[in-house]
C-alpha positions as a Markdown table, in Angstrom:
| # | Residue | x | y | z |
|---|---|---|---|---|
| 1 | Unk | -11.8 | 92.6 | -9.8 |
| 2 | Unk | -14.6 | 89.9 | -10.1 |
| 3 | Unk | -17.4 | 90.5 | -12.4 |
| 4 | Unk | -20.9 | 89.0 | -12.1 |
| 5 | Unk | -23.5 | 88.7 | -14.8 |
| 6 | Unk | -27.1 | 88.4 | -13.8 |
| 7 | Unk | -29.4 | 86.9 | -16.4 |
| 8 | Unk | -33.0 | 86.8 | -15.1 |
| 9 | Unk | -35.0 | 83.7 | -16.2 |
| 10 | Unk | -38.6 | 83.4 | -15.2 |
| 11 | Unk | -39.0 | 80.5 | -12.8 |
| 12 | Unk | -41.9 | 79.1 | -14.9 |
| 13 | Unk | -39.8 | 79.0 | -18.1 |
| 14 | Unk | -39.6 | 75.7 | -19.9 |
| 15 | Unk | -35.8 | 76.3 | -19.9 |
| 16 | Unk | -35.8 | 75.2 | -16.2 |
| 17 | Unk | -36.2 | 71.6 | -15.3 |
| 18 | Unk | -37.0 | 71.0 | -11.7 |
| 19 | Unk | -36.3 | 67.7 | -9.9 |
| 20 | Unk | -38.2 | 66.0 | -8.4 |
| 21 | Unk | -41.0 | 68.2 | -9.8 |
| 22 | Unk | -41.9 | 71.9 | -10.3 |
| 23 | Unk | -44.9 | 72.0 | -8.0 |
| 24 | Unk | -46.4 | 69.9 | -5.2 |
| 25 | Unk | -49.9 | 71.0 | -6.3 |
| 26 | Unk | -51.2 | 71.0 | -2.7 |
| 27 | Unk | -50.6 | 73.2 | 0.2 |
| 28 | Unk | -46.9 | 74.0 | 0.5 |
| 29 | Unk | -44.7 | 71.0 | 1.3 |
| 30 | Unk | -41.1 | 72.2 | 1.1 |
| 31 | Unk | -39.7 | 68.8 | 2.1 |
| 32 | Unk | -41.6 | 67.0 | -0.8 |
| 33 | Unk | -40.4 | 69.1 | -3.7 |
| 34 | Unk | -40.4 | 72.6 | -5.3 |
| 35 | Unk | -43.2 | 75.0 | -4.4 |
| 36 | Unk | -44.1 | 78.3 | -6.0 |
| 37 | Unk | -44.0 | 81.4 | -3.8 |
| 38 | Unk | -45.2 | 84.8 | -4.7 |
| 39 | Unk | -43.7 | 88.0 | -3.3 |
| 40 | Unk | -47.2 | 89.6 | -2.8 |
| 41 | Unk | -49.5 | 86.7 | -1.8 |
| 42 | Unk | -47.0 | 84.1 | -0.5 |
| 43 | Unk | -47.6 | 80.4 | -0.9 |
| 44 | Unk | -50.9 | 79.1 | -2.4 |
| 45 | Unk | -53.2 | 77.9 | 0.3 |
| 46 | Unk | -55.3 | 75.5 | -1.9 |
| 47 | Unk | -54.9 | 73.6 | -5.1 |
| 48 | Unk | -55.5 | 75.7 | -8.2 |
| 49 | Unk | -55.0 | 79.0 | -6.5 |
| 50 | Unk | -53.3 | 81.7 | -8.6 |
| 51 | Unk | -50.6 | 83.7 | -6.8 |
| 52 | Unk | -50.0 | 87.5 | -7.0 |
| 53 | Unk | -46.7 | 89.1 | -7.7 |
| 54 | Unk | -43.3 | 87.9 | -8.8 |
| 55 | Unk | -42.9 | 84.1 | -8.4 |
| 56 | Unk | -39.9 | 82.0 | -7.3 |
| 57 | Unk | -39.6 | 78.3 | -6.4 |
| 58 | Unk | -38.5 | 77.1 | -3.0 |
| 59 | Unk | -37.6 | 73.7 | -1.6 |
| 60 | Unk | -35.9 | 72.1 | 1.4 |
| 61 | Unk | -35.8 | 68.6 | 0.0 |
| 62 | Unk | -32.3 | 67.1 | 0.2 |
| 63 | Unk | -31.1 | 66.2 | -3.3 |
| 64 | Unk | -33.5 | 68.6 | -5.1 |
| 65 | Unk | -32.0 | 70.2 | -8.2 |
| 66 | Unk | -32.7 | 72.3 | -11.2 |
| 67 | Unk | -31.2 | 72.4 | -14.6 |
| 68 | Unk | -31.1 | 75.1 | -17.3 |
| 69 | Unk | -31.5 | 74.0 | -20.9 |
| 70 | Unk | -31.2 | 76.2 | -24.0 |
| 71 | Unk | -30.5 | 76.0 | -27.7 |
| 72 | Unk | -28.9 | 78.5 | -30.1 |
| 73 | Unk | -26.1 | 80.9 | -30.3 |
| 74 | Unk | -27.4 | 83.6 | -27.9 |
| 75 | Unk | -25.1 | 82.5 | -25.0 |
| 76 | Unk | -22.1 | 82.5 | -27.2 |
| 77 | Unk | -22.7 | 86.0 | -28.4 |
| 78 | Unk | -23.6 | 87.3 | -24.9 |
| 79 | Unk | -20.5 | 85.9 | -23.3 |
| 80 | Unk | -18.3 | 87.2 | -26.2 |
| 81 | Unk | -19.8 | 90.6 | -25.7 |
| 82 | Unk | -19.2 | 90.5 | -21.9 |
| 83 | Unk | -15.6 | 89.4 | -22.5 |
| 84 | Unk | -15.0 | 92.3 | -24.9 |
| 85 | Unk | -16.4 | 94.8 | -22.4 |
| 86 | Unk | -13.9 | 93.7 | -19.8 |
| 87 | Unk | -11.0 | 94.6 | -22.0 |
């Protein structure tokens, strides 16, 4: 049986590096880069607008990517704990 581990990370966390960039800072332009979207208010309609609800980032740009970066032993301990639970 396959096991999945879900580890939520806020999309505004400094652990996430977006490429080409985190926000187009204009009205949404999904083909230009990553754009924040909020589950209650949707996309921002003007520069500097604050969204409402839980945010996520969306893009349709070919070649866009994101990378997770972290330091420390937390992942080692978490993965060892999950491995031990499967026994």
